C-alpha positions in Angstrom: -166.4 -7.9 60.6 -167.0 -10.0 63.8 -170.6 -10.3 65.0 -170.7 -9.2 68.7 -172.8 -10.9 71.4 -172.7 -11.1 75.1 -173.1 -14.9 74.9 -172.4 -17.5 72.3 -173.9 -21.0 72.8 -172.6 -23.9 70.8 -175.2 -26.6 70.0 -179.0 -26.6 69.6 -179.7 -29.8 71.6 -181.4 -30.1 75.0 -178.4 -28.4 76.7 -178.0 -25.4 74.3 -181.7 -24.8 74.4 -181.9 -24.9 78.2 -179.0 -22.4 78.4 -180.8 -20.1 75.9 -184.1 -20.4 77.8 -182.6 -19.5 81.1 -180.7 -16.6 79.6 -183.9 -15.1 78.2 -185.7 -15.7 81.6 -183.0 -13.7 83.3 -183.4 -10.9 80.8 -180.2 -11.6 78.8 -181.2 -11.5 75.1 -178.0 -10.7 73.3 -176.9 -14.2 72.5 -176.7 -16.6 69.5 -176.9 -20.4 69.2 -174.5 -21.8 66.7 -175.6 -25.2 65.3 -173.8 -27.2 62.6 -176.9 -29.1 61.5 -179.8 -27.7 59.5 -182.2 -27.8 62.5 -182.4 -28.0 66.3 -182.4 -31.3 68.2 -178.8 -32.4 68.6 -178.8 -36.1 69.4 -182.5 -36.3 68.6 -182.1 -34.8 65.2 -179.0 -36.9 64.2 -180.2 -40.2 65.5 -183.3 -40.8 63.4 -182.6 -44.5 62.7 -185.5 -47.0 62.6 -186.6 -47.8 66.2 -184.8 -44.8 67.8 -186.3 -44.0 71.2 -185.2 -42.9 74.7 -184.2 -45.4 77.4 -185.3 -42.9 80.1 -188.9 -42.4 80.9 -190.5 -39.5 78.9 -191.9 -37.8 82.0 -188.3 -37.5 83.4 -186.5 -37.0 80.1 -188.0 -33.5 79.6 -187.4 -30.1 81.2 -188.7 -29.8 84.7 -190.1 -26.3 83.8 -191.9 -27.5 80.7 -193.8 -30.7 81.3 -195.6 -32.5 78.5 -198.8 -34.1 79.7 -199.5 -36.1 76.5 -196.5 -38.2 75.9 -197.6 -41.1 73.7 -195.5 -43.7 75.5 -193.7 -44.2 78.8 -190.4 -44.1 76.8 -190.6 -41.5 74.0 -189.7 -42.3 70.4 -187.2 -40.1 68.6 -189.7 -38.1 66.5 -191.9 -37.2 69.5 -188.8 -36.1 71.5 -187.7 -33.9 68.6 -191.3 -32.5 68.4 -191.2 -31.6 72.1 -187.9 -29.8 71.5 -189.4 -27.7 68.6 -192.4 -26.9 70.8 -190.0 -25.6 73.5 -188.1 -23.5 70.9 -191.3 -21.9 69.7 -192.7 -21.3 73.1 -189.6 -19.7 74.5 -188.8 -17.7 71.3 -185.5 -19.3 70.5 -185.8 -19.4 66.7 -184.5 -15.9 66.1 -181.3 -16.8 68.1 -180.5 -20.0 66.0 -177.7 -19.8 63.4 -178.1 -23.2 61.6 -175.5 -24.8 59.3 -172.8 -23.0 61.1 -169.6 -25.0 61.7 -167.3 -23.8 64.4 -163.6 -24.0 63.3 -162.0 -22.6 66.5 -162.4 -20.4 69.6 -159.8 -18.1 71.2 -159.9 -16.2 74.4 -158.4 -12.7 74.4 -157.0 -11.9 77.8 -156.9 -8.1 77.2 -160.5 -7.8 76.2 -161.8 -10.7 78.3 -163.8 -11.9 75.3 -164.0 -15.0 73.2 -163.6 -15.0 69.4 -165.4 -18.0 67.8 -164.4 -18.6 64.2 -167.1 -20.3 62.1 -168.0 -21.2 58.5 -170.1 -18.0 58.5 -167.6 -15.6 59.9 -166.4 -14.7 63.4 -168.5 -14.2 66.5 -167.3 -12.3 69.6 -168.7 -12.9 73.1 -167.9 -12.4 76.8 -169.1 -15.9 77.6 -168.8 -19.0 75.5 -171.0 -21.9 76.4 -170.2 -25.2 74.8 -173.2 -27.6 74.7 -172.0 -30.0 72.0 -172.5 -33.0 74.3 -170.7 -36.4 74.5 -172.8 -38.0 71.8 -172.1 -35.6 69.0 -169.1 -37.1 67.3 -169.9 -40.5 65.7 -167.1 -43.1 66.2 -166.0 -44.7 62.9 -164.3 -48.1 63.5 -160.7 -48.6 62.5 -161.3 -51.5 60.1 -159.0 -52.3 57.3 -160.6 -51.7 53.9 -163.8 -50.0 55.1 -163.4 -47.3 52.5 -163.2 -50.0 49.8 -166.7 -51.3 50.3 -168.8 -50.7 47.1 -172.2 -51.2 48.7 -174.1 -48.8 51.0 -172.2 -47.7 54.1 -173.4 -45.3 56.8 -173.3 -44.7 60.6 -176.4 -45.1 62.7 -176.2 -41.4 63.6 -176.1 -40.5 59.9 -178.9 -42.8 58.7 -179.6 -42.7 55.0 -183.4 -42.7 54.7 -183.2 -42.7 50.9 -181.7 -46.2 50.9 -184.3 -49.0 51.0 -183.2 -52.0 53.1 -186.0 -54.2 51.9 -184.8 -57.6 50.7 -181.2 -56.6 51.1 -178.4 -58.5 52.8 -177.3 -56.2 55.6 -174.5 -56.1 58.2 -174.8 -54.3 61.5 -171.5 -53.7 63.3 -171.9 -53.1 67.0 -174.3 -54.3 69.7 -174.8 -51.2 71.8 -177.8 -48.9 72.6 -178.4 -48.0 68.9 -178.0 -51.6 67.5 -180.5 -53.1 69.9 -183.2 -50.7 68.6 -182.2 -51.0 64.9 -181.9 -54.7 64.7 -185.5 -55.6 65.8 -186.9 -52.9 63.5 -185.1 -53.8 60.3 -184.9 -57.6 60.8 -188.4 -58.4 59.4 -187.7 -56.3 56.3 -184.2 -57.4 55.2 -183.3 -60.6 53.4 -180.4 -61.4 55.7 -179.0 -59.6 58.7 -175.4 -60.3 59.9 -174.9 -58.8 63.4 -171.2 -58.4 64.2 -170.7 -58.5 68.0 -167.5 -57.7 69.8 -168.8 -57.6 73.3 -172.4 -58.5 74.3 -174.4 -56.1 76.5 -176.5 -56.8 79.5 -180.1 -56.2 78.6 -183.2 -55.8 80.8 -186.8 -55.9 79.8 -188.0 -52.3 79.0 -191.0 -51.3 81.1 -192.6 -49.5 78.2 -196.2 -49.0 77.3 -198.6 -46.6 75.6 -199.9 -43.9 77.9 -203.6 -44.1 78.4 -206.0 -41.4 77.3 -207.3 -40.8 80.9 -203.6 -40.4 82.0 -203.0 -37.7 79.5 -206.2 -35.8 80.4 -205.4 -36.1 84.1 -201.9 -34.8 83.7 -203.2 -31.9 81.6 -205.9 -30.9 84.1 -204.1 -31.9 87.3 -200.4 -31.0 86.8 -199.6 -32.1 90.3 -200.3 -35.7 89.3 -197.7 -35.5 86.6 -195.3 -34.0 89.1 -196.1 -37.0 91.3 -195.3 -39.4 88.5 -192.1 -37.6 87.7 -191.1 -37.7 91.4 -191.8 -41.4 91.6 -189.7 -42.1 88.5 -186.9 -39.9 89.8 -186.5 -41.7 93.1 -186.9 -45.1 91.6 -184.1 -44.4 89.2 -181.9 -43.0 91.9 -182.0 -46.4 93.7 -180.0 -47.8 90.8 -177.2 -45.4 91.6 -176.7 -47.2 94.9 -175.8 -50.4 93.0 -173.6 -48.5 90.5 -171.7 -46.5 93.1 -171.7 -47.7 96.7 -173.2 -51.2 96.9 -172.1 -53.1 93.7 -173.3 -56.3 95.2 -176.9 -55.1 94.7 -176.2 -55.5 90.9 -176.3 -59.3 91.3 -180.1 -59.0 91.4 -180.1 -57.1 88.2 -177.8 -59.7 86.6 -180.2 -62.5 87.6 -183.0 -60.6 86.0 -181.0 -60.0 82.8 -180.0 -63.7 82.7 -183.6 -64.8 83.1 -184.5 -62.4 80.2 -182.0 -64.2 78.0 -183.1 -67.7 79.0 -186.8 -66.9 78.6 -186.4 -65.7 75.0 -183.4 -67.6 73.6 -183.7 -71.4 73.6 -180.6 -72.1 71.5 -177.7 -72.8 73.9 -175.1 -71.5 71.4 -176.8 -68.2 70.9 -177.3 -67.9 74.6 -173.6 -68.1 75.2 -172.9 -65.6 72.5 -175.2 -62.9 74.0 -174.3 -63.5 77.7 -171.6 -61.0 78.9 -168.6 -62.2 80.9 -168.5 -59.0 83.0 -170.7 -57.8 85.8 -173.9 -56.1 85.0 -173.6 -52.3 85.1 -169.9 -52.2 84.1 -171.1 -51.2 80.7 -174.3 -49.3 80.0 -177.3 -51.4 80.9 -179.7 -51.6 77.9 -183.4 -52.0 77.7 -185.4 -53.9 75.1 -188.3 -56.2 74.8 -187.6 -57.1 71.2 -183.8 -57.5 70.7 -183.4 -61.1 71.8 -186.5 -62.1 69.9 -185.0 -60.6 66.7 -181.8 -62.6 67.1 -183.8 -65.9 67.0 -185.2 -65.1 63.5 -184.1 -67.4 60.7 -182.7 -64.5 58.7 -180.5 -63.1 61.6 -177.0 -64.4 62.4 -174.9 -63.2 65.3 -171.2 -63.3 64.4 -168.6 -63.1 67.3 -165.5 -63.7 65.2 -163.5 -60.5 65.0 -163.5 -58.6 61.8 -160.3 -58.9 59.8 -161.2 -56.5 57.0 -163.9 -55.1 54.7 -163.7 -55.9 51.0 -165.5 -54.3 48.1 -168.3 -56.9 48.5 -168.5 -57.7 52.2 -166.7 -58.5 55.5 -164.0 -61.0 56.2 -163.7 -62.3 59.7 -160.5 -63.6 61.5 -161.3 -67.2 60.5 -161.0 -66.2 56.9 -164.8 -66.4 56.1 -166.2 -63.7 53.8 -169.8 -62.8 53.9 -171.1 -60.7 51.0 -173.6 -57.9 51.6 -175.5 -55.0 50.1 -175.1 -52.6 53.0 -173.1 -52.1 56.2 -174.5 -50.1 59.1 -172.0 -48.9 61.7 -173.7 -48.9 65.1 -170.4 -48.1 66.7 -171.3 -45.3 69.0 -169.6 -42.0 69.7 -166.4 -40.4 70.9 -167.8 -39.8 74.3 -164.7 -40.3 76.5 -162.0 -39.2 74.2 -162.0 -35.6 75.6 -161.0 -34.3 72.2 -162.7 -31.3 70.8 -163.1 -31.3 67.0 -161.7 -27.8 66.8 -159.1 -25.8 68.7 -160.2 -24.0 71.8 -157.4 -21.7 73.1 -157.5 -20.1 76.5 -154.9 -18.1 78.5 -151.4 -18.0 77.2 -152.6 -19.9 74.1 -153.3 -23.1 76.0 -155.2 -25.5 73.8 -158.0 -27.5 75.4 -157.0 -30.7 73.6 -153.5 -30.3 75.1 -154.9 -29.6 78.5 -156.9 -32.8 78.3 -154.1 -35.0 76.8 -154.2 -37.1 80.0 -157.9 -37.2 80.2 -160.7 -34.6 80.2 -161.2 -32.7 83.4 -163.3 -29.8 84.6 -164.6 -28.4 87.9 -168.2 -29.6 88.4 -167.9 -30.7 84.7 -168.5 -27.1 83.9 -165.4 -24.9 84.2 -161.9 -25.6 82.9 -158.8 -23.9 84.5 -157.1 -21.7 82.0 -160.3 -21.1 80.0 -162.0 -18.1 81.5 -165.7 -17.5 80.8 -166.0 -20.9 79.1 -168.8 -23.1 80.5 -169.3 -26.7 79.4 -172.7 -28.2 79.7 -172.5 -32.0 79.7 -168.8 -31.7 80.4 -166.4 -34.4 81.9 -167.8 -36.6 84.5 -171.4 -35.4 84.3 -172.8 -38.5 82.5 -175.3 -40.8 84.1 -175.8 -44.5 84.0 -179.1 -44.5 85.9 -181.3 -41.4 85.1 -182.1 -38.5 82.9 -179.3 -36.3 81.6 -181.7 -33.4 81.5 -181.4 -33.3 85.3 -177.7 -32.8 85.0 -178.1 -30.3 82.2 -180.5 -28.1 84.2 -178.1 -28.2 87.2 -175.1 -27.2 85.1 -177.1 -24.4 83.4 -178.2 -23.1 86.8 -174.5 -23.0 87.9 -173.5 -21.2 84.7 -176.3 -18.7 85.2 -175.3 -18.0 88.8 -171.8 -17.3 87.5 -173.1 -14.9 84.8 -175.3 -13.1 87.3 -172.4 -12.5 89.6 -170.2 -11.4 86.7 -172.8 -8.8 85.9 -173.4 -7.7 89.5 -169.7 -7.4 90.4 -168.5 -6.2 87.0 -166.0 -9.1 86.6 -164.4 -9.2 83.2 -163.5 -12.9 83.6 -163.9 -15.9 85.9 -161.4 -18.7 85.7 -161.5 -21.7 88.0 -158.3 -22.1 90.1 -156.0 -24.9 88.9 -155.7 -26.4 92.4 -159.5 -26.4 92.8 -159.9 -28.3 89.6 -157.1 -30.7 90.5 -158.4 -31.5 93.9 -162.0 -31.9 92.7 -161.0 -34.4 89.9 -158.7 -36.4 92.3 -161.8 -36.8 94.5 -164.0 -37.8 91.5 -161.5 -40.4 90.4 -161.2 -41.8 93.9 -164.9 -42.2 94.2 -165.1 -43.8 90.7 -162.4 -46.3 91.6 -164.9 -48.2 93.9 -167.8 -48.2 91.4 -169.1 -51.1 89.3 -167.8 -49.1 86.2 -164.2 -49.6 87.3 -164.4 -52.9 89.2 -166.9 -54.8 86.9 -164.3 -56.4 84.6 -165.0 -54.6 81.4 -163.7 -51.9 79.1 -166.5 -49.4 78.3 -167.1 -46.2 76.3 -167.1 -44.5 79.7 -163.3 -44.7 79.8 -160.7 -43.0 77.7 -157.8 -44.9 76.0 -155.9 -44.9 79.3 -158.8 -46.5 81.2 -159.7 -43.3 83.0 -163.5 -42.8 83.5 -164.0 -39.2 82.3 -167.7 -39.6 81.5 -169.7 -40.5 84.5 -170.8 -38.8 87.7 -170.0 -41.1 90.7 -173.2 -40.4 92.7 -176.8 -39.4 92.8 -178.2 -36.5 90.8 -179.3 -34.7 93.9 -175.7 -34.6 95.2 -174.7 -32.9 91.9 -177.6 -30.5 92.1 -176.5 -29.5 95.6 -172.9 -28.9 94.4 -174.0 -26.7 91.6 -176.6 -24.7 93.5 -174.3 -21.8 94.3 -171.5 -20.2 92.3 -168.4 -20.0 94.5 -166.2 -17.0 93.7 -163.5 -18.1 96.1 -162.7 -21.0 93.8 -162.1 -18.8 90.8 -159.6 -16.2 89.7 -161.6 -13.1 89.2 -160.5 -10.4 86.7 -162.0 -6.9 86.8 
C-alpha cells in the first residue's frame, strides 16, 4: 500500500531541510523527507573526515532566516555545521517528517493522476510534487584504477571515512589533491608514519582568512542582530566581487594568481616541490581552494608528493607509470564526486516514460536549474548550472526553494494538476547559459575540471552573480509552463 503525501522531498541536507521549512511556514504539512543515511546533514554528515570544514564564511553559509550568532570560527568546522543543521531541524519541527535509511529506487510520474510514485527500500510513496534535493556532492567518485579492488590494506573514500581505523604510525596514500585532500593531508600528516600524496593536477590555493570568533563578537551578534546582518552583508558583497573575475573580467584573476604564487613561494623553499604544486592553468579555471596548512604539510619529512600517474594498485600498494611500487597500509580516495555527470542513481520517468538519464544524455539541463521539461511537478534544488565558484550555495538553495514554493502556491490557487516547463523555454534558457559560460574563466582557463561533463560541457556552474539568479527566481512564470487542470 502506497503512502500518500502532497509532497515528497528527497534528501535531508541543507536543500531538503530548507524546502521542508518553507512548506511548513506556508501551512503545507503533508510531506515526508526521504533520506538514505541514518541521520540528517547530507554533505555535512557524509564528509566527517579529519579537518573537514567549510570554505565559505559561517555567517554566510547558513540560512538567512536562521542566523547563528555564536559560530566558533569565521569558517565553520564540519561538526559545528552539522550541529547547526540539527538545531534547525528541532526548531522547525522537521524530525517527524524524516524517513531515514530509506533508499529511493525509482520515481515515475502518472499523467492521468498527475502524481509521482516514488519506489523506495521501505515501500512506495505517492505525491503530487516531488522535490529532489540530493545535491551535486552526494555520489562519491571512485577512480577507475586497475587493481583497486585487489588492495589488501584499508581502502575508503574521504566521504565514507572509517573512523574505526587508526592511522597512527601507518604508511598512507592519499589519491587526489582537491578540496577534501587539502584539509585531510595537514590533519593526518603529523600522525602517520609516511604519507604518499598522489597528485594528477595541482590546485591553486589561497591563504584562508580564518580565525576564531571573539567572545565579544558572539555577544554583540546575539544582542544586536543587525550587526550580524551587517557582517553577512559585507561578506556577501565581498564574495560577489570574485564573480566579476570568474565571469566577465577574467583578467582580474591575474591578481589572484599572483597572490597564490606568493603563497607557494613563501612556504615552499624546495624548487622541485614548488614546480609540482604550481598549476599550469589560469587561476579560477578549477575551484580555488583555501588553506593555511596544506603547503606546510607538504614540506614535512614524512610527506612525499608523487606526480607520476598511477598504473595500478596491487595487493600491497600502488605502482606508478615508471614502474615504481610503494607499499602502504591504507589508501584514502580523495577523488571527489560525480557532480557534473548528470546521471541520477535511479530511474526518474516523466511523461511518455521519458527517463531523466536519457533526457540528459547530452548534458544535464533544467530551466533555472529547477524544472525539467517532460517531468511535471518535479523540482530540483541544486540542479544543473546552479553551482557557485565564489559564494555560499545556501543563497542559491533559498532562491530555488522560493521559486518552487511560488509554483506550489499557484498550483493550489489555480487548481492546476501539473506544471511542466515548455521544451522551447528550457532549450532557449540553456543555450543562453552555455553562451555566457563560453566566455568565463571556467571555459577559457586551460583546464579540465569537475565543473564539466565528459563532453566538456559545463553543467555545474551559474555564470553570474547570486543576485541575478535571485531576481530570475523571484516569481513563478506560468506562461513558460504547460499547465494541466
